[in-house]
Backbone atoms as SQL, in Angstrom:
CREATE TABLE atoms (id INTEGER PRIMARY KEY, chain TEXT, resi INTEGER, resn TEXT, atom TEXT, x REAL, y REAL, z REAL);
INSERT INTO atoms VALUES
  (1, 'A', 1, 'MET', 'N', 143.705, 181.571, 99.519),
  (2, 'A', 1, 'MET', 'CA', 142.484, 180.024, 99.563),
  (3, 'A', 1, 'MET', 'C', 141.784, 180.823, 99.538),
  (4, 'A', 2, 'ARG', 'N', 140.626, 180.208, 98.359),
  (5, 'A', 2, 'ARG', 'CA', 138.866, 180.839, 98.179),
  (6, 'A', 2, 'ARG', 'C', 138.115, 181.462, 98.589),
  (7, 'A', 3, 'LEU', 'N', 137.896, 180.185, 99.786),
  (8, 'A', 3, 'LEU', 'CA', 136.713, 180.139, 100.744),
  (9, 'A', 3, 'LEU', 'C', 136.845, 181.154, 101.320),
  (10, 'A', 4, 'GLN', 'N', 137.766, 182.668, 102.019),
  (11, 'A', 4, 'GLN', 'CA', 138.230, 183.120, 102.847),
  (12, 'A', 4, 'GLN', 'C', 137.967, 184.728, 101.843),
  (13, 'A', 5, 'GLN', 'N', 137.936, 184.354, 100.587),
  (14, 'A', 5, 'GLN', 'CA', 137.636, 186.001, 99.666),
  (15, 'A', 5, 'GLN', 'C', 135.947, 185.041, 99.236),
  (16, 'A', 6, 'GLU', 'N', 135.098, 184.266, 99.771),
  (17, 'A', 6, 'GLU', 'CA', 133.688, 184.257, 98.940),
  (18, 'A', 6, 'GLU', 'C', 132.979, 185.190, 99.937),
  (19, 'A', 7, 'PRO', 'N', 131.771, 186.172, 99.049),
  (20, 'A', 7, 'PRO', 'CA', 131.150, 187.151, 100.025),
  (21, 'A', 7, 'PRO', 'C', 130.637, 186.200, 101.536),
  (22, 'A', 8, 'LEU', 'N', 130.229, 187.314, 102.797),
  (23, 'A', 8, 'LEU', 'CA', 129.996, 186.972, 103.963),
  (24, 'A', 8, 'LEU', 'C', 128.871, 186.509, 104.588),
  (25, 'A', 9, 'THR', 'N', 127.964, 185.528, 104.859),
  (26, 'A', 9, 'THR', 'CA', 125.977, 186.442, 105.590),
  (27, 'A', 9, 'THR', 'C', 126.442, 187.413, 105.961),
  (28, 'A', 10, 'ALA', 'N', 125.123, 187.404, 106.398),
  (29, 'A', 10, 'ALA', 'CA', 124.504, 188.063, 108.244),
  (30, 'A', 10, 'ALA', 'C', 124.865, 187.238, 109.120),
  (31, 'A', 11, 'LYS', 'N', 125.093, 186.142, 109.432),
  (32, 'A', 11, 'LYS', 'CA', 125.528, 185.726, 109.881),
  (33, 'A', 11, 'LYS', 'C', 126.747, 185.804, 110.952),
  (34, 'A', 12, 'MET', 'N', 127.816, 185.813, 109.908),
  (35, 'A', 12, 'MET', 'CA', 128.797, 185.408, 109.335),
  (36, 'A', 12, 'MET', 'C', 129.445, 187.122, 110.560),
  (37, 'A', 13, 'VAL', 'N', 128.901, 188.411, 109.753),
  (38, 'A', 13, 'VAL', 'CA', 129.056, 189.297, 110.177),
  (39, 'A', 13, 'VAL', 'C', 128.620, 190.027, 111.279),
  (40, 'A', 14, 'GLU', 'N', 127.765, 189.209, 111.642),
  (41, 'A', 14, 'GLU', 'CA', 126.727, 189.791, 112.541),
  (42, 'A', 14, 'GLU', 'C', 128.015, 189.044, 113.657),
  (43, 'A', 15, 'GLU', 'N', 128.355, 187.924, 113.948),
  (44, 'A', 15, 'GLU', 'CA', 129.488, 186.804, 114.688),
  (45, 'A', 15, 'GLU', 'C', 130.485, 187.763, 114.664),
  (46, 'A', 16, 'ILE', 'N', 131.144, 187.897, 113.773),
  (47, 'A', 16, 'ILE', 'CA', 133.129, 188.457, 113.236),
  (48, 'A', 16, 'ILE', 'C', 132.764, 189.236, 114.470),
  (49, 'A', 17, 'LEU', 'N', 131.501, 190.424, 113.761),
  (50, 'A', 17, 'LEU', 'CA', 132.174, 191.993, 115.269),
  (51, 'A', 17, 'LEU', 'C', 130.998, 192.046, 116.003),
  (52, 'A', 18, 'GLY', 'N', 130.687, 191.006, 116.188),
  (53, 'A', 18, 'GLY', 'CA', 129.842, 191.072, 117.434),
  (54, 'A', 18, 'GLY', 'C', 128.676, 191.809, 117.960),
  (55, 'A', 19, 'ILE', 'N', 127.644, 192.106, 117.239),
  (56, 'A', 19, 'ILE', 'CA', 126.238, 192.958, 116.490),
  (57, 'A', 19, 'ILE', 'C', 125.297, 192.167, 116.976),
  (58, 'A', 20, 'THR', 'N', 124.427, 192.780, 116.959),
  (59, 'A', 20, 'THR', 'CA', 123.430, 192.282, 117.015),
  (60, 'A', 20, 'THR', 'C', 122.561, 192.306, 115.347),
  (61, 'A', 21, 'GLY', 'N', 121.245, 191.782, 115.335),
  (62, 'A', 21, 'GLY', 'CA', 120.894, 191.543, 113.414),
  (63, 'A', 21, 'GLY', 'C', 120.922, 192.748, 113.542),
  (64, 'A', 22, 'ALA', 'N', 119.946, 193.690, 114.798),
  (65, 'A', 22, 'ALA', 'CA', 118.998, 195.019, 114.656),
  (66, 'A', 22, 'ALA', 'C', 119.896, 195.745, 114.036),
  (67, 'A', 23, 'GLU', 'N', 121.469, 195.599, 114.586),
  (68, 'A', 23, 'GLU', 'CA', 122.873, 196.869, 113.900),
  (69, 'A', 23, 'GLU', 'C', 122.834, 196.969, 112.969),
  (70, 'A', 24, 'ARG', 'N', 123.204, 194.874, 112.587),
  (71, 'A', 24, 'ARG', 'CA', 123.264, 195.553, 111.220),
  (72, 'A', 24, 'ARG', 'C', 122.324, 194.997, 110.366),
  (73, 'A', 25, 'ARG', 'N', 120.984, 195.531, 110.300),
  (74, 'A', 25, 'ARG', 'CA', 120.311, 195.929, 109.652),
  (75, 'A', 25, 'ARG', 'C', 120.325, 197.065, 109.453),
  (76, 'A', 26, 'ARG', 'N', 121.107, 197.481, 110.383),
  (77, 'A', 26, 'ARG', 'CA', 120.461, 199.984, 110.395),
  (78, 'A', 26, 'ARG', 'C', 122.231, 199.946, 110.082),
  (79, 'A', 27, 'TRP', 'N', 122.824, 199.629, 109.995),
  (80, 'A', 27, 'TRP', 'CA', 124.614, 200.297, 109.373),
  (81, 'A', 27, 'TRP', 'C', 124.028, 199.156, 108.054),
  (82, 'A', 28, 'SER', 'N', 123.606, 199.005, 107.782),
  (83, 'A', 28, 'SER', 'CA', 123.320, 198.113, 106.026),
  (84, 'A', 28, 'SER', 'C', 122.962, 198.882, 105.216),
  (85, 'A', 29, 'LYS', 'N', 121.450, 199.618, 106.115),
  (86, 'A', 29, 'LYS', 'CA', 120.702, 200.263, 105.237),
  (87, 'A', 29, 'LYS', 'C', 121.722, 201.821, 105.083),
  (88, 'A', 30, 'ASP', 'N', 122.190, 202.199, 106.109),
  (89, 'A', 30, 'ASP', 'CA', 122.675, 203.293, 106.464),
  (90, 'A', 30, 'ASP', 'C', 124.076, 203.574, 104.792),
  (91, 'A', 31, 'GLY', 'N', 124.294, 202.967, 104.990),
  (92, 'A', 31, 'GLY', 'CA', 125.325, 202.395, 104.950),
  (93, 'A', 31, 'GLY', 'C', 127.129, 203.045, 105.009),
  (94, 'A', 32, 'ARG', 'N', 127.186, 202.513, 106.914),
  (95, 'A', 32, 'ARG', 'CA', 127.803, 202.144, 107.142),
  (96, 'A', 32, 'ARG', 'C', 128.511, 201.077, 106.893),
  (97, 'A', 33, 'LEU', 'N', 127.876, 199.840, 106.886),
  (98, 'A', 33, 'LEU', 'CA', 128.504, 198.527, 106.675),
  (99, 'A', 33, 'LEU', 'C', 128.313, 198.322, 104.819),
  (100, 'A', 34, 'PRO', 'N', 129.527, 198.122, 104.451),
  (101, 'A', 34, 'PRO', 'CA', 129.369, 197.782, 102.882),
  (102, 'A', 34, 'PRO', 'C', 128.518, 196.386, 102.792),
  (103, 'A', 35, 'ASN', 'N', 128.323, 196.187, 101.357),
  (104, 'A', 35, 'ASN', 'CA', 127.191, 195.251, 101.294),
  (105, 'A', 35, 'ASN', 'C', 128.117, 194.411, 100.262),
  (106, 'A', 36, 'ALA', 'N', 128.070, 193.774, 99.936),
  (107, 'A', 36, 'ALA', 'CA', 128.307, 193.026, 98.610),
  (108, 'A', 36, 'ALA', 'C', 127.721, 191.857, 96.830),
  (109, 'A', 37, 'GLY', 'N', 126.438, 192.792, 97.598),
  (110, 'A', 37, 'GLY', 'CA', 124.985, 192.205, 96.698),
  (111, 'A', 37, 'GLY', 'C', 123.898, 191.602, 97.787),
  (112, 'A', 38, 'HIS', 'N', 123.810, 190.685, 96.808),
  (113, 'A', 38, 'HIS', 'CA', 122.554, 189.629, 98.207),
  (114, 'A', 38, 'HIS', 'C', 122.402, 188.334, 97.213),
  (115, 'A', 39, 'ALA', 'N', 122.482, 186.706, 97.809),
  (116, 'A', 39, 'ALA', 'CA', 121.975, 185.974, 96.709),
  (117, 'A', 39, 'ALA', 'C', 120.552, 185.354, 96.822),
  (118, 'A', 40, 'LEU', 'N', 120.156, 184.825, 96.212),
  (119, 'A', 40, 'LEU', 'CA', 118.555, 183.917, 96.290),
  (120, 'A', 40, 'LEU', 'C', 118.916, 181.901, 96.283),
  (121, 'A', 41, 'PHE', 'N', 118.095, 181.876, 97.311),
  (122, 'A', 41, 'PHE', 'CA', 118.098, 180.171, 96.327),
  (123, 'A', 41, 'PHE', 'C', 116.914, 179.564, 96.814),
  (124, 'A', 42, 'SER', 'N', 116.578, 179.232, 96.169),
  (125, 'A', 42, 'SER', 'CA', 114.928, 178.571, 96.122),
  (126, 'A', 42, 'SER', 'C', 114.535, 177.035, 97.584),
  (127, 'A', 43, 'GLN', 'N', 113.326, 177.615, 98.482),
  (128, 'A', 43, 'GLN', 'CA', 113.803, 176.639, 99.548),
  (129, 'A', 43, 'GLN', 'C', 111.938, 176.078, 98.930),
  (130, 'A', 44, 'GLY', 'N', 112.252, 174.522, 98.654),
  (131, 'A', 44, 'GLY', 'CA', 111.669, 174.219, 97.897),
  (132, 'A', 44, 'GLY', 'C', 110.321, 175.294, 96.710),
  (133, 'A', 45, 'ARG', 'N', 109.025, 175.939, 96.717),
  (134, 'A', 45, 'ARG', 'CA', 108.706, 176.779, 95.847),
  (135, 'A', 45, 'ARG', 'C', 108.902, 178.554, 96.809),
  (136, 'A', 46, 'LYS', 'N', 109.724, 178.211, 97.321),
  (137, 'A', 46, 'LYS', 'CA', 109.613, 179.576, 98.035),
  (138, 'A', 46, 'LYS', 'C', 110.898, 180.050, 97.510),
  (139, 'A', 47, 'GLN', 'N', 111.578, 181.175, 97.177),
  (140, 'A', 47, 'GLN', 'CA', 113.054, 181.952, 96.840),
  (141, 'A', 47, 'GLN', 'C', 113.170, 183.025, 98.537),
  (142, 'A', 48, 'VAL', 'N', 114.585, 182.758, 98.944),
  (143, 'A', 48, 'VAL', 'CA', 114.995, 183.098, 99.132),
  (144, 'A', 48, 'VAL', 'C', 115.394, 183.814, 99.789),
  (145, 'A', 49, 'GLY', 'N', 115.594, 185.176, 99.605),
  (146, 'A', 49, 'GLY', 'CA', 116.830, 185.912, 99.367),
  (147, 'A', 49, 'GLY', 'C', 117.796, 186.466, 101.137),
  (148, 'A', 50, 'ILE', 'N', 119.267, 186.150, 100.590),
  (149, 'A', 50, 'ILE', 'CA', 120.104, 186.894, 102.601),
  (150, 'A', 50, 'ILE', 'C', 121.458, 187.426, 101.763),
  (151, 'A', 51, 'PHE', 'N', 121.450, 188.708, 102.098),
  (152, 'A', 51, 'PHE', 'CA', 122.675, 190.037, 102.265),
  (153, 'A', 51, 'PHE', 'C', 124.012, 189.800, 102.004),
  (154, 'A', 52, 'LEU', 'N', 124.659, 189.402, 101.439),
  (155, 'A', 52, 'LEU', 'CA', 125.971, 189.451, 101.451),
  (156, 'A', 52, 'LEU', 'C', 127.355, 189.844, 101.507),
  (157, 'A', 53, 'TYR', 'N', 128.287, 189.907, 102.362),
  (158, 'A', 53, 'TYR', 'CA', 129.082, 191.611, 102.462),
  (159, 'A', 53, 'TYR', 'C', 130.393, 190.589, 102.156),
  (160, 'A', 54, 'PRO', 'N', 131.176, 192.416, 101.418),
  (161, 'A', 54, 'PRO', 'CA', 132.817, 192.435, 101.472),
  (162, 'A', 54, 'PRO', 'C', 133.463, 191.711, 102.489),
  (163, 'A', 55, 'PRO', 'N', 134.379, 190.144, 102.440),
  (164, 'A', 55, 'PRO', 'CA', 134.967, 189.649, 103.903),
  (165, 'A', 55, 'PRO', 'C', 136.499, 190.652, 103.697),
  (166, 'A', 56, 'ASP', 'N', 136.879, 191.368, 102.833),
  (167, 'A', 56, 'ASP', 'CA', 137.650, 192.369, 103.206),
  (168, 'A', 56, 'ASP', 'C', 137.511, 193.738, 104.105),
  (169, 'A', 57, 'ALA', 'N', 136.729, 193.631, 104.116),
  (170, 'A', 57, 'ALA', 'CA', 135.689, 195.196, 104.186),
  (171, 'A', 57, 'ALA', 'C', 135.807, 195.510, 105.961),
  (172, 'A', 58, 'ILE', 'N', 134.688, 193.588, 105.989),
  (173, 'A', 58, 'ILE', 'CA', 134.687, 193.237, 107.375),
  (174, 'A', 58, 'ILE', 'C', 135.442, 192.512, 108.415),
  (175, 'A', 59, 'ARG', 'N', 136.916, 192.271, 108.014),
  (176, 'A', 59, 'ARG', 'CA', 137.994, 191.646, 108.566),
  (177, 'A', 59, 'ARG', 'C', 138.996, 193.183, 109.031),
  (178, 'A', 60, 'GLN', 'N', 138.524, 194.426, 108.418),
  (179, 'A', 60, 'GLN', 'CA', 138.749, 195.561, 107.826),
  (180, 'A', 60, 'GLN', 'C', 138.685, 196.225, 109.611),
  (181, 'A', 61, 'LEU', 'N', 137.538, 196.016, 109.598),
  (182, 'A', 61, 'LEU', 'CA', 136.193, 196.486, 110.641),
  (183, 'A', 61, 'LEU', 'C', 136.431, 195.586, 112.019),
  (184, 'A', 62, 'ALA', 'N', 136.288, 194.689, 111.917),
  (185, 'A', 62, 'ALA', 'CA', 137.218, 193.579, 113.297),
  (186, 'A', 62, 'ALA', 'C', 138.185, 194.281, 112.928),
  (187, 'A', 63, 'LYS', 'N', 139.279, 194.484, 112.770),
  (188, 'A', 63, 'LYS', 'CA', 140.707, 195.532, 113.576),
  (189, 'A', 63, 'LYS', 'C', 140.448, 196.413, 114.069),
  (190, 'A', 64, 'ARG', 'N', 138.295, 197.210, 114.110),
  (191, 'A', 64, 'ARG', 'CA', 139.180, 197.874, 114.132),
  (192, 'A', 64, 'ARG', 'C', 137.535, 198.812, 114.981),
  (193, 'A', 65, 'LEU', 'N', 137.038, 198.070, 116.117),
  (194, 'A', 65, 'LEU', 'CA', 136.340, 197.982, 116.981),
  (195, 'A', 65, 'LEU', 'C', 135.280, 198.693, 117.737),
  (196, 'A', 66, 'ASP', 'N', 137.331, 199.909, 117.705),
  (197, 'A', 66, 'ASP', 'CA', 135.894, 200.737, 118.754),
  (198, 'A', 66, 'ASP', 'C', 135.398, 201.341, 117.861),
  (199, 'A', 67, 'THR', 'N', 135.370, 201.383, 115.782),
  (200, 'A', 67, 'THR', 'CA', 134.527, 202.361, 114.602),
  (201, 'A', 67, 'THR', 'C', 132.569, 201.910, 115.159),
  (202, 'A', 68, 'ILE', 'N', 133.105, 200.429, 116.502),
  (203, 'A', 68, 'ILE', 'CA', 131.759, 199.511, 116.412),
  (204, 'A', 68, 'ILE', 'C', 131.257, 200.228, 116.913),
  (205, 'A', 69, 'ALA', 'N', 132.081, 200.755, 118.156),
  (206, 'A', 69, 'ALA', 'CA', 131.868, 201.220, 119.595),
  (207, 'A', 69, 'ALA', 'C', 131.280, 202.906, 119.708),
  (208, 'A', 70, 'ASP', 'N', 131.420, 203.958, 118.485),
  (209, 'A', 70, 'ASP', 'CA', 131.584, 204.984, 117.842),
  (210, 'A', 70, 'ASP', 'C', 130.242, 205.445, 117.335),
  (211, 'A', 71, 'TRP', 'N', 129.973, 203.669, 115.994),
  (212, 'A', 71, 'TRP', 'CA', 128.537, 204.050, 115.768),
  (213, 'A', 71, 'TRP', 'C', 127.002, 203.705, 116.948),
  (214, 'A', 72, 'ARG', 'N', 127.906, 202.770, 117.802),
  (215, 'A', 72, 'ARG', 'CA', 126.500, 202.522, 118.883),
  (216, 'A', 72, 'ARG', 'C', 126.402, 203.756, 119.804),
  (217, 'A', 73, 'LEU', 'N', 127.343, 204.654, 119.668),
  (218, 'A', 73, 'LEU', 'CA', 126.771, 206.423, 120.696),
  (219, 'A', 73, 'LEU', 'C', 126.447, 207.009, 119.593),
  (220, 'A', 74, 'ARG', 'N', 127.002, 206.918, 118.740),
  (221, 'A', 74, 'ARG', 'CA', 126.317, 207.697, 117.847),
  (222, 'A', 74, 'ARG', 'C', 124.616, 207.248, 117.054),
  (223, 'A', 75, 'ASP', 'N', 124.401, 206.171, 117.145),
  (224, 'A', 75, 'ASP', 'CA', 122.863, 205.586, 117.712),
  (225, 'A', 75, 'ASP', 'C', 122.396, 206.161, 118.595),
  (226, 'A', 76, 'LYS', 'N', 122.883, 205.990, 119.633),
  (227, 'A', 76, 'LYS', 'CA', 122.111, 207.045, 121.435),
  (228, 'A', 76, 'LYS', 'C', 121.812, 208.082, 121.206),
  (229, 'A', 77, 'ASP', 'N', 122.487, 208.975, 119.986),
  (230, 'A', 77, 'ASP', 'CA', 123.035, 210.623, 120.602),
  (231, 'A', 77, 'ASP', 'C', 121.353, 210.466, 119.264),
  (232, 'A', 78, 'PRO', 'N', 120.500, 211.429, 120.218),
  (233, 'A', 78, 'PRO', 'CA', 119.219, 212.143, 119.311),
  (234, 'A', 78, 'PRO', 'C', 119.796, 212.899, 118.479),
  (235, 'A', 79, 'ALA', 'N', 120.656, 214.179, 118.379),
  (236, 'A', 79, 'ALA', 'CA', 120.766, 214.786, 116.974),
  (237, 'A', 79, 'ALA', 'C', 121.449, 213.584, 115.721),
  (238, 'A', 80, 'PHE', 'N', 121.751, 213.094, 116.178),
  (239, 'A', 80, 'PHE', 'CA', 122.498, 211.716, 115.375),
  (240, 'A', 80, 'PHE', 'C', 121.145, 210.673, 114.617),
  (241, 'A', 81, 'ASN', 'N', 120.580, 210.504, 114.952),
  (242, 'A', 81, 'ASN', 'CA', 119.035, 209.495, 115.032),
  (243, 'A', 81, 'ASN', 'C', 118.283, 210.161, 114.118),
  (244, 'A', 82, 'ARG', 'N', 117.528, 209.788, 113.018),
  (245, 'A', 82, 'ARG', 'CA', 116.972, 209.972, 111.966),
  (246, 'A', 82, 'ARG', 'C', 115.166, 209.739, 112.431),
  (247, 'A', 83, 'GLU', 'N', 115.345, 209.122, 113.327),
  (248, 'A', 83, 'GLU', 'CA', 113.501, 208.769, 113.504),
  (249, 'A', 83, 'GLU', 'C', 113.625, 209.402, 114.306),
  (250, 'A', 84, 'THR', 'N', 114.609, 210.494, 115.561),
  (251, 'A', 84, 'THR', 'CA', 114.284, 211.103, 117.217),
  (252, 'A', 84, 'THR', 'C', 114.327, 212.192, 116.253),
  (253, 'A', 85, 'PRO', 'N', 113.810, 213.517, 116.965),
  (254, 'A', 85, 'PRO', 'CA', 113.837, 214.883, 116.218),
  (255, 'A', 85, 'PRO', 'C', 115.229, 215.227, 117.582),
  (256, 'A', 86, 'PRO', 'N', 115.587, 216.729, 116.905),
  (257, 'A', 86, 'PRO', 'CA', 116.719, 216.492, 118.223),
  (258, 'A', 86, 'PRO', 'C', 115.679, 217.699, 119.799),
  (259, 'A', 87, 'PRO', 'N', 116.492, 218.166, 120.258),
  (260, 'A', 87, 'PRO', 'CA', 115.325, 218.417, 121.190),
  (261, 'A', 87, 'PRO', 'C', 114.854, 219.889, 120.934),
  (262, 'A', 88, 'SER', 'N', 114.695, 221.019, 121.174),
  (263, 'A', 88, 'SER', 'CA', 114.273, 222.236, 120.350),
  (264, 'A', 88, 'SER', 'C', 114.621, 223.320, 122.259);
């Protein structure tokens, strides 16, 4: 079915994986969530861009929710958090 191969929107990924928008943005930025590019569309005179995600990769990740749990633990650990320096 062709629809199952269409790139997923950010909201769809959040719903499928049970993640927040902040998690999706952080994990997309650091490469943990693969992306399939972005799409632009016009809303009146304004151009709006949305990020897209590959359905196969998201489907595989949804089968391994332990990976999401590991990412959340990693994000809480200051040694892995790039914004917070490790304790001295």
